[in-house]
Structures are given as C-alpha cells and as structure tokens.
PDB file of N, H, CA, C and O in Angstrom:
ATOM      1  N   MET A   1       2.548 -17.151  18.784  1.00  0.00           N
ATOM      2  CA  MET A   1       4.010 -17.276  18.443  1.00  0.00           C
ATOM      3  C   MET A   1       4.843 -16.309  19.550  1.00  0.00           C
ATOM      4  O   MET A   1       4.386 -15.306  20.098  1.00  0.00           O
ATOM      5  N   HIS A   2       6.119 -16.854  19.721  1.00  0.00           N
ATOM      6  H   HIS A   2       6.490 -17.669  19.277  1.00  0.00           H
ATOM      7  CA  HIS A   2       6.966 -15.928  20.643  1.00  0.00           C
ATOM      8  C   HIS A   2       8.061 -15.225  19.998  1.00  0.00           C
ATOM      9  O   HIS A   2       8.713 -15.806  19.131  1.00  0.00           O
ATOM     10  N   ILE A   3       8.319 -14.062  20.327  1.00  0.00           N
ATOM     11  H   ILE A   3       7.789 -13.590  21.032  1.00  0.00           H
ATOM     12  CA  ILE A   3       9.446 -13.365  19.765  1.00  0.00           C
ATOM     13  C   ILE A   3      10.056 -12.753  20.974  1.00  0.00           C
ATOM     14  O   ILE A   3       9.548 -12.846  22.092  1.00  0.00           O
ATOM     15  N   ILE A   4      11.271 -12.063  20.688  1.00  0.00           N
ATOM     16  H   ILE A   4      11.683 -11.987  19.780  1.00  0.00           H
ATOM     17  CA  ILE A   4      11.981 -11.324  21.704  1.00  0.00           C
ATOM     18  C   ILE A   4      11.914  -9.893  21.375  1.00  0.00           C
ATOM     19  O   ILE A   4      12.596  -9.470  20.442  1.00  0.00           O
ATOM     20  N   LEU A   5      11.146  -9.097  22.062  1.00  0.00           N
ATOM     21  H   LEU A   5      10.591  -9.440  22.820  1.00  0.00           H
ATOM     22  CA  LEU A   5      10.861  -7.596  21.822  1.00  0.00           C
ATOM     23  C   LEU A   5      11.647  -6.596  22.667  1.00  0.00           C
ATOM     24  O   LEU A   5      11.359  -6.404  23.848  1.00  0.00           O
ATOM     25  N   ASN A   6      12.623  -5.975  22.060  1.00  0.00           N
ATOM     26  H   ASN A   6      12.857  -6.131  21.100  1.00  0.00           H
ATOM     27  CA  ASN A   6      13.357  -5.129  22.962  1.00  0.00           C
ATOM     28  C   ASN A   6      13.920  -5.888  24.311  1.00  0.00           C
ATOM     29  O   ASN A   6      13.847  -5.429  25.451  1.00  0.00           O
ATOM     30  N   GLY A   7      14.525  -7.215  23.914  1.00  0.00           N
ATOM     31  H   GLY A   7      14.585  -7.588  22.988  1.00  0.00           H
ATOM     32  CA  GLY A   7      14.919  -7.890  25.076  1.00  0.00           C
ATOM     33  C   GLY A   7      14.179  -8.761  26.066  1.00  0.00           C
ATOM     34  O   GLY A   7      14.656  -9.539  26.893  1.00  0.00           O
ATOM     35  N   GLU A   8      12.917  -8.472  25.811  1.00  0.00           N
ATOM     36  H   GLU A   8      12.530  -7.840  25.139  1.00  0.00           H
ATOM     37  CA  GLU A   8      11.736  -9.188  26.610  1.00  0.00           C
ATOM     38  C   GLU A   8      10.952 -10.176  25.716  1.00  0.00           C
ATOM     39  O   GLU A   8      10.713  -9.861  24.550  1.00  0.00           O
ATOM     40  N   PRO A   9      10.552 -11.341  26.213  1.00  0.00           N
ATOM     41  CA  PRO A   9       9.813 -12.424  25.571  1.00  0.00           C
ATOM     42  C   PRO A   9       8.486 -11.599  25.229  1.00  0.00           C
ATOM     43  O   PRO A   9       8.140 -10.644  25.924  1.00  0.00           O
ATOM     44  N   ARG A  10       7.840 -11.986  24.227  1.00  0.00           N
ATOM     45  H   ARG A  10       8.121 -12.762  23.662  1.00  0.00           H
ATOM     46  CA  ARG A  10       6.557 -11.421  23.902  1.00  0.00           C
ATOM     47  C   ARG A  10       5.789 -12.341  22.902  1.00  0.00           C
ATOM     48  O   ARG A  10       6.315 -12.811  21.893  1.00  0.00           O
ATOM     49  N   GLU A  11       4.475 -12.558  23.281  1.00  0.00           N
ATOM     50  H   GLU A  11       4.047 -12.176  24.100  1.00  0.00           H
ATOM     51  CA  GLU A  11       3.743 -13.439  22.361  1.00  0.00           C
ATOM     52  C   GLU A  11       2.845 -12.456  21.494  1.00  0.00           C
ATOM     53  O   GLU A  11       2.178 -11.525  21.946  1.00  0.00           O
ATOM     54  N   ILE A  12       2.952 -12.837  20.158  1.00  0.00           N
ATOM     55  H   ILE A  12       3.494 -13.594  19.791  1.00  0.00           H
ATOM     56  CA  ILE A  12       2.334 -12.121  19.085  1.00  0.00           C
ATOM     57  C   ILE A  12       1.492 -13.107  18.267  1.00  0.00           C
ATOM     58  O   ILE A  12       1.758 -14.308  18.232  1.00  0.00           O
ATOM     59  N   PRO A  13       0.385 -12.507  17.561  1.00  0.00           N
ATOM     60  CA  PRO A  13      -0.300 -13.574  16.692  1.00  0.00           C
ATOM     61  C   PRO A  13       0.566 -14.157  15.610  1.00  0.00           C
ATOM     62  O   PRO A  13       1.532 -13.586  15.105  1.00  0.00           O
ATOM     63  N   ASN A  14       0.096 -15.411  15.292  1.00  0.00           N
ATOM     64  H   ASN A  14      -0.689 -15.875  15.703  1.00  0.00           H
ATOM     65  CA  ASN A  14       0.766 -16.094  14.069  1.00  0.00           C
ATOM     66  C   ASN A  14       0.648 -15.261  12.745  1.00  0.00           C
ATOM     67  O   ASN A  14      -0.352 -14.588  12.498  1.00  0.00           O
ATOM     68  N   ASP A  15       1.662 -15.343  11.962  1.00  0.00           N
ATOM     69  H   ASP A  15       2.474 -15.890  12.163  1.00  0.00           H
ATOM     70  CA  ASP A  15       1.709 -14.666  10.695  1.00  0.00           C
ATOM     71  C   ASP A  15       1.566 -13.164  10.819  1.00  0.00           C
ATOM     72  O   ASP A  15       0.983 -12.535   9.936  1.00  0.00           O
ATOM     73  N   CYS A  16       2.084 -12.560  11.897  1.00  0.00           N
ATOM     74  H   CYS A  16       2.557 -13.071  12.615  1.00  0.00           H
ATOM     75  CA  CYS A  16       2.156 -11.255  12.129  1.00  0.00           C
ATOM     76  C   CYS A  16       3.237 -10.473  11.391  1.00  0.00           C
ATOM     77  O   CYS A  16       4.395 -10.872  11.512  1.00  0.00           O
ATOM     78  N   THR A  17       3.004  -9.483  10.697  1.00  0.00           N
ATOM     79  H   THR A  17       2.063  -9.159  10.598  1.00  0.00           H
ATOM     80  CA  THR A  17       3.967  -8.620  10.023  1.00  0.00           C
ATOM     81  C   THR A  17       4.558  -7.610  10.868  1.00  0.00           C
ATOM     82  O   THR A  17       3.996  -7.243  11.899  1.00  0.00           O
ATOM     83  N   ALA A  18       5.736  -7.111  10.457  1.00  0.00           N
ATOM     84  H   ALA A  18       6.193  -7.409   9.619  1.00  0.00           H
ATOM     85  CA  ALA A  18       6.332  -5.966  11.336  1.00  0.00           C
ATOM     86  C   ALA A  18       5.415  -4.770  11.554  1.00  0.00           C
ATOM     87  O   ALA A  18       5.312  -4.170  12.624  1.00  0.00           O
ATOM     88  N   GLY A  19       4.739  -4.474  10.395  1.00  0.00           N
ATOM     89  H   GLY A  19       4.823  -4.962   9.526  1.00  0.00           H
ATOM     90  CA  GLY A  19       3.696  -3.481  10.511  1.00  0.00           C
ATOM     91  C   GLY A  19       2.530  -3.851  11.382  1.00  0.00           C
ATOM     92  O   GLY A  19       2.049  -2.927  12.039  1.00  0.00           O
ATOM     93  N   GLN A  20       2.039  -4.939  11.492  1.00  0.00           N
ATOM     94  H   GLN A  20       2.429  -5.690  10.959  1.00  0.00           H
ATOM     95  CA  GLN A  20       1.023  -5.244  12.281  1.00  0.00           C
ATOM     96  C   GLN A  20       1.397  -5.327  13.736  1.00  0.00           C
ATOM     97  O   GLN A  20       0.574  -5.103  14.624  1.00  0.00           O
ATOM     98  N   LEU A  21       2.710  -5.669  13.979  1.00  0.00           N
ATOM     99  H   LEU A  21       3.379  -5.851  13.258  1.00  0.00           H
ATOM    100  CA  LEU A  21       3.321  -5.585  15.424  1.00  0.00           C
ATOM    101  C   LEU A  21       3.139  -4.208  15.855  1.00  0.00           C
ATOM    102  O   LEU A  21       2.618  -4.006  16.951  1.00  0.00           O
ATOM    103  N   LEU A  22       3.567  -3.080  15.005  1.00  0.00           N
ATOM    104  H   LEU A  22       3.991  -3.244  14.114  1.00  0.00           H
ATOM    105  CA  LEU A  22       3.472  -1.824  15.392  1.00  0.00           C
ATOM    106  C   LEU A  22       2.073  -1.349  15.761  1.00  0.00           C
ATOM    107  O   LEU A  22       1.915  -0.469  16.608  1.00  0.00           O
ATOM    108  N   GLU A  23       1.051  -1.936  15.122  1.00  0.00           N
ATOM    109  H   GLU A  23       1.179  -2.651  14.434  1.00  0.00           H
ATOM    110  CA  GLU A  23      -0.366  -1.573  15.382  1.00  0.00           C
ATOM    111  C   GLU A  23      -0.683  -2.254  16.719  1.00  0.00           C
ATOM    112  O   GLU A  23      -1.293  -1.594  17.560  1.00  0.00           O
ATOM    113  N   VAL A  24      -0.331  -3.484  16.981  1.00  0.00           N
ATOM    114  H   VAL A  24       0.165  -4.019  16.298  1.00  0.00           H
ATOM    115  CA  VAL A  24      -0.598  -4.189  18.285  1.00  0.00           C
ATOM    116  C   VAL A  24       0.088  -3.329  19.374  1.00  0.00           C
ATOM    117  O   VAL A  24      -0.442  -3.199  20.477  1.00  0.00           O
ATOM    118  N   LEU A  25       1.242  -2.755  19.072  1.00  0.00           N
ATOM    119  H   LEU A  25       1.673  -2.861  18.176  1.00  0.00           H
ATOM    120  CA  LEU A  25       1.946  -1.987  20.217  1.00  0.00           C
ATOM    121  C   LEU A  25       1.548  -0.570  20.159  1.00  0.00           C
ATOM    122  O   LEU A  25       2.232   0.260  20.757  1.00  0.00           O
ATOM    123  N   GLU A  26       0.344  -0.165  19.391  1.00  0.00           N
ATOM    124  H   GLU A  26      -0.212  -0.840  18.904  1.00  0.00           H
ATOM    125  CA  GLU A  26      -0.160   1.145  19.317  1.00  0.00           C
ATOM    126  C   GLU A  26       0.946   2.175  18.904  1.00  0.00           C
ATOM    127  O   GLU A  26       1.021   3.301  19.396  1.00  0.00           O
ATOM    128  N   LEU A  27       1.817   1.670  17.929  1.00  0.00           N
ATOM    129  H   LEU A  27       1.756   0.755  17.529  1.00  0.00           H
ATOM    130  CA  LEU A  27       2.923   2.697  17.563  1.00  0.00           C
ATOM    131  C   LEU A  27       2.702   2.875  16.015  1.00  0.00           C
ATOM    132  O   LEU A  27       3.585   3.439  15.368  1.00  0.00           O
ATOM    133  N   GLY A  28       1.557   2.418  15.390  1.00  0.00           N
ATOM    134  H   GLY A  28       0.840   1.961  15.916  1.00  0.00           H
ATOM    135  CA  GLY A  28       1.255   2.695  14.038  1.00  0.00           C
ATOM    136  C   GLY A  28       1.046   4.211  13.717  1.00  0.00           C
ATOM    137  O   GLY A  28       0.228   4.915  14.309  1.00  0.00           O
ATOM    138  N   GLY A  29       1.932   4.669  12.644  1.00  0.00           N
ATOM    139  H   GLY A  29       2.596   4.097  12.163  1.00  0.00           H
ATOM    140  CA  GLY A  29       2.032   6.004  12.199  1.00  0.00           C
ATOM    141  C   GLY A  29       3.102   6.849  12.956  1.00  0.00           C
ATOM    142  O   GLY A  29       3.396   7.986  12.588  1.00  0.00           O
ATOM    143  N   LYS A  30       3.666   6.239  14.025  1.00  0.00           N
ATOM    144  H   LYS A  30       3.428   5.315  14.324  1.00  0.00           H
ATOM    145  CA  LYS A  30       4.747   6.980  14.781  1.00  0.00           C
ATOM    146  C   LYS A  30       5.972   6.753  14.289  1.00  0.00           C
ATOM    147  O   LYS A  30       6.183   5.693  13.700  1.00  0.00           O
ATOM    148  N   ARG A  31       7.018   7.738  14.451  1.00  0.00           N
ATOM    149  H   ARG A  31       6.847   8.599  14.930  1.00  0.00           H
ATOM    150  CA  ARG A  31       8.295   7.618  13.833  1.00  0.00           C
ATOM    151  C   ARG A  31       9.218   6.605  14.685  1.00  0.00           C
ATOM    152  O   ARG A  31       9.761   6.946  15.736  1.00  0.00           O
ATOM    153  N   VAL A  32       9.315   5.523  14.203  1.00  0.00           N
ATOM    154  H   VAL A  32       8.874   5.246  13.350  1.00  0.00           H
ATOM    155  CA  VAL A  32      10.172   4.530  14.726  1.00  0.00           C
ATOM    156  C   VAL A  32      11.077   3.853  13.809  1.00  0.00           C
ATOM    157  O   VAL A  32      10.850   3.866  12.599  1.00  0.00           O
ATOM    158  N   ALA A  33      12.126   3.240  14.323  1.00  0.00           N
ATOM    159  H   ALA A  33      12.311   3.229  15.305  1.00  0.00           H
ATOM    160  CA  ALA A  33      13.062   2.343  13.539  1.00  0.00           C
ATOM    161  C   ALA A  33      12.887   1.004  14.215  1.00  0.00           C
ATOM    162  O   ALA A  33      12.573   0.832  15.392  1.00  0.00           O
ATOM    163  N   MET A  34      13.155  -0.004  13.223  1.00  0.00           N
ATOM    164  H   MET A  34      13.409   0.136  12.266  1.00  0.00           H
ATOM    165  CA  MET A  34      13.010  -1.454  13.683  1.00  0.00           C
ATOM    166  C   MET A  34      14.248  -2.179  13.211  1.00  0.00           C
ATOM    167  O   MET A  34      14.752  -2.045  12.096  1.00  0.00           O
ATOM    168  N   GLU A  35      14.697  -2.985  14.209  1.00  0.00           N
ATOM    169  H   GLU A  35      14.287  -3.095  15.115  1.00  0.00           H
ATOM    170  CA  GLU A  35      15.805  -3.925  13.790  1.00  0.00           C
ATOM    171  C   GLU A  35      15.211  -5.351  14.036  1.00  0.00           C
ATOM    172  O   GLU A  35      14.585  -5.667  15.048  1.00  0.00           O
ATOM    173  N   LEU A  36      15.500  -6.200  12.939  1.00  0.00           N
ATOM    174  H   LEU A  36      16.009  -5.944  12.118  1.00  0.00           H
ATOM    175  CA  LEU A  36      14.942  -7.555  12.951  1.00  0.00           C
ATOM    176  C   LEU A  36      16.233  -8.417  12.906  1.00  0.00           C
ATOM    177  O   LEU A  36      16.985  -8.320  11.936  1.00  0.00           O
ATOM    178  N   ASN A  37      16.498  -9.238  13.911  1.00  0.00           N
ATOM    179  H   ASN A  37      15.887  -9.317  14.699  1.00  0.00           H
ATOM    180  CA  ASN A  37      17.661 -10.143  13.943  1.00  0.00           C
ATOM    181  C   ASN A  37      18.923  -9.441  13.583  1.00  0.00           C
ATOM    182  O   ASN A  37      19.712  -9.876  12.744  1.00  0.00           O
ATOM    183  N   LEU A  38      19.088  -8.289  14.281  1.00  0.00           N
ATOM    184  H   LEU A  38      18.447  -7.936  14.963  1.00  0.00           H
ATOM    185  CA  LEU A  38      20.421  -7.430  14.171  1.00  0.00           C
ATOM    186  C   LEU A  38      20.567  -6.761  12.900  1.00  0.00           C
ATOM    187  O   LEU A  38      21.629  -6.220  12.592  1.00  0.00           O
ATOM    188  N   ASP A  39      19.458  -6.771  12.074  1.00  0.00           N
ATOM    189  H   ASP A  39      18.595  -7.210  12.324  1.00  0.00           H
ATOM    190  CA  ASP A  39      19.605  -5.991  10.770  1.00  0.00           C
ATOM    191  C   ASP A  39      18.453  -4.878  10.754  1.00  0.00           C
ATOM    192  O   ASP A  39      17.328  -5.193  11.144  1.00  0.00           O
ATOM    193  N   ILE A  40      18.695  -3.703  10.348  1.00  0.00           N
ATOM    194  H   ILE A  40      19.608  -3.447  10.031  1.00  0.00           H
ATOM    195  CA  ILE A  40      17.873  -2.687  10.189  1.00  0.00           C
ATOM    196  C   ILE A  40      16.706  -3.157   9.120  1.00  0.00           C
ATOM    197  O   ILE A  40      16.985  -3.683   8.043  1.00  0.00           O
ATOM    198  N   LEU A  41      15.521  -2.925   9.513  1.00  0.00           N
ATOM    199  H   LEU A  41      15.294  -2.497  10.388  1.00  0.00           H
ATOM    200  CA  LEU A  41      14.419  -3.236   8.520  1.00  0.00           C
ATOM    201  C   LEU A  41      13.839  -1.953   7.944  1.00  0.00           C
ATOM    202  O   LEU A  41      13.290  -1.131   8.677  1.00  0.00           O
ATOM    203  N   PRO A  42      13.959  -1.782   6.644  1.00  0.00           N
ATOM    204  CA  PRO A  42      13.708  -0.409   5.989  1.00  0.00           C
ATOM    205  C   PRO A  42      12.055  -0.348   6.285  1.00  0.00           C
ATOM    206  O   PRO A  42      11.350  -1.355   6.225  1.00  0.00           O
ATOM    207  N   ARG A  43      11.615   0.807   6.569  1.00  0.00           N
ATOM    208  H   ARG A  43      12.187   1.625   6.618  1.00  0.00           H
ATOM    209  CA  ARG A  43      10.239   1.147   6.727  1.00  0.00           C
ATOM    210  C   ARG A  43       9.264   0.567   5.580  1.00  0.00           C
ATOM    211  O   ARG A  43       8.150   0.102   5.819  1.00  0.00           O
ATOM    212  N   GLY A  44       9.820   0.658   4.354  1.00  0.00           N
ATOM    213  H   GLY A  44      10.726   1.036   4.160  1.00  0.00           H
ATOM    214  CA  GLY A  44       8.940   0.068   3.328  1.00  0.00           C
ATOM    215  C   GLY A  44       8.787  -1.279   3.250  1.00  0.00           C
ATOM    216  O   GLY A  44       7.980  -1.756   2.453  1.00  0.00           O
ATOM    217  N   GLU A  45       9.533  -2.049   4.057  1.00  0.00           N
ATOM    218  H   GLU A  45      10.189  -1.661   4.705  1.00  0.00           H
ATOM    219  CA  GLU A  45       9.251  -3.563   4.246  1.00  0.00           C
ATOM    220  C   GLU A  45       8.426  -4.007   5.475  1.00  0.00           C
ATOM    221  O   GLU A  45       8.221  -5.202   5.690  1.00  0.00           O
ATOM    222  N   PHE A  46       7.984  -3.086   6.232  1.00  0.00           N
ATOM    223  H   PHE A  46       8.150  -2.116   6.057  1.00  0.00           H
ATOM    224  CA  PHE A  46       7.213  -3.398   7.476  1.00  0.00           C
ATOM    225  C   PHE A  46       6.126  -4.257   7.143  1.00  0.00           C
ATOM    226  O   PHE A  46       5.940  -5.340   7.698  1.00  0.00           O
ATOM    227  N   ASP A  47       5.320  -3.727   6.132  1.00  0.00           N
ATOM    228  H   ASP A  47       5.472  -2.848   5.681  1.00  0.00           H
ATOM    229  CA  ASP A  47       4.015  -4.470   5.842  1.00  0.00           C
ATOM    230  C   ASP A  47       4.173  -5.907   5.204  1.00  0.00           C
ATOM    231  O   ASP A  47       3.270  -6.743   5.212  1.00  0.00           O
ATOM    232  N   SER A  48       5.399  -6.096   4.662  1.00  0.00           N
ATOM    233  H   SER A  48       6.133  -5.417   4.655  1.00  0.00           H
ATOM    234  CA  SER A  48       5.626  -7.347   3.920  1.00  0.00           C
ATOM    235  C   SER A  48       6.439  -8.257   4.702  1.00  0.00           C
ATOM    236  O   SER A  48       6.420  -9.430   4.329  1.00  0.00           O
ATOM    237  N   GLN A  49       7.179  -7.950   5.748  1.00  0.00           N
ATOM    238  H   GLN A  49       7.194  -6.997   6.051  1.00  0.00           H
ATOM    239  CA  GLN A  49       7.974  -8.750   6.497  1.00  0.00           C
ATOM    240  C   GLN A  49       7.236  -9.546   7.544  1.00  0.00           C
ATOM    241  O   GLN A  49       6.962  -8.986   8.606  1.00  0.00           O
ATOM    242  N   THR A  50       6.923 -10.683   7.363  1.00  0.00           N
ATOM    243  H   THR A  50       7.146 -11.138   6.501  1.00  0.00           H
ATOM    244  CA  THR A  50       6.281 -11.657   8.270  1.00  0.00           C
ATOM    245  C   THR A  50       7.301 -12.170   9.293  1.00  0.00           C
ATOM    246  O   THR A  50       8.330 -12.784   9.008  1.00  0.00           O
ATOM    247  N   LEU A  51       6.848 -11.813  10.617  1.00  0.00           N
ATOM    248  H   LEU A  51       6.013 -11.315  10.849  1.00  0.00           H
ATOM    249  CA  LEU A  51       7.804 -12.311  11.731  1.00  0.00           C
ATOM    250  C   LEU A  51       7.684 -13.830  11.936  1.00  0.00           C
ATOM    251  O   LEU A  51       6.672 -14.456  11.618  1.00  0.00           O
ATOM    252  N   LYS A  52       8.818 -14.405  12.508  1.00  0.00           N
ATOM    253  H   LYS A  52       9.640 -13.897  12.767  1.00  0.00           H
ATOM    254  CA  LYS A  52       8.876 -15.826  12.660  1.00  0.00           C
ATOM    255  C   LYS A  52       9.138 -16.126  14.171  1.00  0.00           C
ATOM    256  O   LYS A  52       9.644 -15.302  14.933  1.00  0.00           O
ATOM    257  N   GLU A  53       8.776 -17.285  14.505  1.00  0.00           N
ATOM    258  H   GLU A  53       8.364 -17.954  13.886  1.00  0.00           H
ATOM    259  CA  GLU A  53       9.028 -17.803  16.001  1.00  0.00           C
ATOM    260  C   GLU A  53      10.442 -17.477  16.334  1.00  0.00           C
ATOM    261  O   GLU A  53      11.351 -17.763  15.555  1.00  0.00           O
ATOM    262  N   GLY A  54      10.659 -16.854  17.532  1.00  0.00           N
ATOM    263  H   GLY A  54       9.920 -16.621  18.165  1.00  0.00           H
ATOM    264  CA  GLY A  54      12.277 -16.750  17.933  1.00  0.00           C
ATOM    265  C   GLY A  54      12.779 -15.434  17.308  1.00  0.00           C
ATOM    266  O   GLY A  54      13.866 -15.011  17.700  1.00  0.00           O
ATOM    267  N   ASP A  55      12.150 -14.801  16.451  1.00  0.00           N
ATOM    268  H   ASP A  55      11.267 -15.145  16.132  1.00  0.00           H
ATOM    269  CA  ASP A  55      12.777 -13.406  15.980  1.00  0.00           C
ATOM    270  C   ASP A  55      13.030 -12.484  17.042  1.00  0.00           C
ATOM    271  O   ASP A  55      12.297 -12.400  18.028  1.00  0.00           O
ATOM    272  N   ARG A  56      14.098 -11.759  16.853  1.00  0.00           N
ATOM    273  H   ARG A  56      14.693 -11.827  16.052  1.00  0.00           H
ATOM    274  CA  ARG A  56      14.506 -10.721  17.876  1.00  0.00           C
ATOM    275  C   ARG A  56      14.293  -9.406  17.239  1.00  0.00           C
ATOM    276  O   ARG A  56      14.916  -9.048  16.239  1.00  0.00           O
ATOM    277  N   VAL A  57      13.333  -8.641  17.886  1.00  0.00           N
ATOM    278  H   VAL A  57      12.827  -8.932  18.699  1.00  0.00           H
ATOM    279  CA  VAL A  57      12.919  -7.406  17.258  1.00  0.00           C
ATOM    280  C   VAL A  57      13.329  -6.260  18.285  1.00  0.00           C
ATOM    281  O   VAL A  57      13.149  -6.430  19.491  1.00  0.00           O
ATOM    282  N   GLU A  58      13.864  -5.133  17.797  1.00  0.00           N
ATOM    283  H   GLU A  58      14.010  -4.995  16.818  1.00  0.00           H
ATOM    284  CA  GLU A  58      14.221  -4.015  18.505  1.00  0.00           C
ATOM    285  C   GLU A  58      13.484  -2.937  17.916  1.00  0.00           C
ATOM    286  O   GLU A  58      13.492  -2.869  16.687  1.00  0.00           O
ATOM    287  N   ILE A  59      12.773  -1.983  18.651  1.00  0.00           N
ATOM    288  H   ILE A  59      12.766  -2.038  19.649  1.00  0.00           H
ATOM    289  CA  ILE A  59      11.919  -0.906  18.194  1.00  0.00           C
ATOM    290  C   ILE A  59      12.427   0.233  18.958  1.00  0.00           C
ATOM    291  O   ILE A  59      12.435   0.173  20.188  1.00  0.00           O
ATOM    292  N   VAL A  60      12.896   1.374  18.270  1.00  0.00           N
ATOM    293  H   VAL A  60      12.890   1.422  17.271  1.00  0.00           H
ATOM    294  CA  VAL A  60      13.170   2.660  18.965  1.00  0.00           C
ATOM    295  C   VAL A  60      12.412   3.819  18.437  1.00  0.00           C
ATOM    296  O   VAL A  60      12.174   3.877  17.231  1.00  0.00           O
ATOM    297  N   HIS A  61      12.004   4.772  19.274  1.00  0.00           N
ATOM    298  H   HIS A  61      12.198   4.724  20.254  1.00  0.00           H
ATOM    299  CA  HIS A  61      11.261   5.919  18.840  1.00  0.00           C
ATOM    300  C   HIS A  61      12.280   6.969  18.387  1.00  0.00           C
ATOM    301  O   HIS A  61      13.383   7.097  18.919  1.00  0.00           O
ATOM    302  N   ALA A  62      11.831   7.713  17.364  1.00  0.00           N
ATOM    303  H   ALA A  62      10.936   7.609  16.932  1.00  0.00           H
ATOM    304  CA  ALA A  62      12.633   8.845  17.014  1.00  0.00           C
ATOM    305  C   ALA A  62      12.035   9.989  17.774  1.00  0.00           C
ATOM    306  O   ALA A  62      10.823  10.200  17.789  1.00  0.00           O
ATOM    307  N   ILE A  63      13.017  10.805  18.477  1.00  0.00           N
ATOM    308  H   ILE A  63      14.002  10.634  18.466  1.00  0.00           H
ATOM    309  CA  ILE A  63      12.631  11.863  19.323  1.00  0.00           C
ATOM    310  C   ILE A  63      13.239  13.106  18.803  1.00  0.00           C
ATOM    311  O   ILE A  63      14.455  13.167  18.619  1.00  0.00           O
ATOM    312  N   GLY A  64      12.520  14.015  18.579  1.00  0.00           N
ATOM    313  H   GLY A  64      11.533  13.966  18.729  1.00  0.00           H
ATOM    314  CA  GLY A  64      13.093  15.392  17.960  1.00  0.00           C
ATOM    315  C   GLY A  64      13.354  16.342  19.204  1.00  0.00           C
ATOM    316  O   GLY A  64      12.714  16.305  20.255  1.00  0.00           O
ATOM    317  N   GLY A  65      14.348  17.155  18.926  1.00  0.00           N
ATOM    318  H   GLY A  65      14.868  17.186  18.072  1.00  0.00           H
ATOM    319  CA  GLY A  65      14.708  18.104  19.971  1.00  0.00           C
ATOM    320  C   GLY A  65      15.200  19.500  19.399  1.00  0.00           C
ATOM    321  O   GLY A  65      15.460  19.673  18.209  1.00  0.00           O
ATOM    322  N   GLY A  66      15.277  20.264  20.163  1.00  0.00           N
ATOM    323  H   GLY A  66      15.065  20.124  21.131  1.00  0.00           H
ATOM    324  CA  GLY A  66      15.680  21.759  19.622  1.00  0.00           C
ATOM    325  C   GLY A  66      16.755  22.442  20.504  1.00  0.00           C
ATOM    326  O   GLY A  66      17.159  23.570  20.222  1.00  0.00           O
TER     327      GLY A  66
END
C-alpha cells in the first residue's frame, strides 16, 4: 500500500497501523508527534488507527533543549 510520508511516497504493509508504521521506521518508543491527513493523531490512537491507501502522514521528532 502507498502513503505519503513527510512529503515523500512510501510503500508500507497492508493493514498497517500508525503504531506499526513507527516500528517499521524504527521510531517505536521515541517522542514523536503524528499528523494524519492534516489532523493531529493522538498518541493513544496510534495502535488503533489503520492507515489507508493514499493517506498523508507527517511525523516530527520532539527535541529537548536547555
């Protein structure tokens, strides 16, 4: 299945959830924010939100500073 990830085409497994996408990208357990089709996806929904063909996903990393 094809999605747009951070502005670039990306092929992912069918029936992939947002949480599984993070694992594929080796971002599991990291502090990230995800936007799905221009809406912020709450972290609590990552594992239940199944991605669909053509979805637009933006992922940003939280970076701390001092």
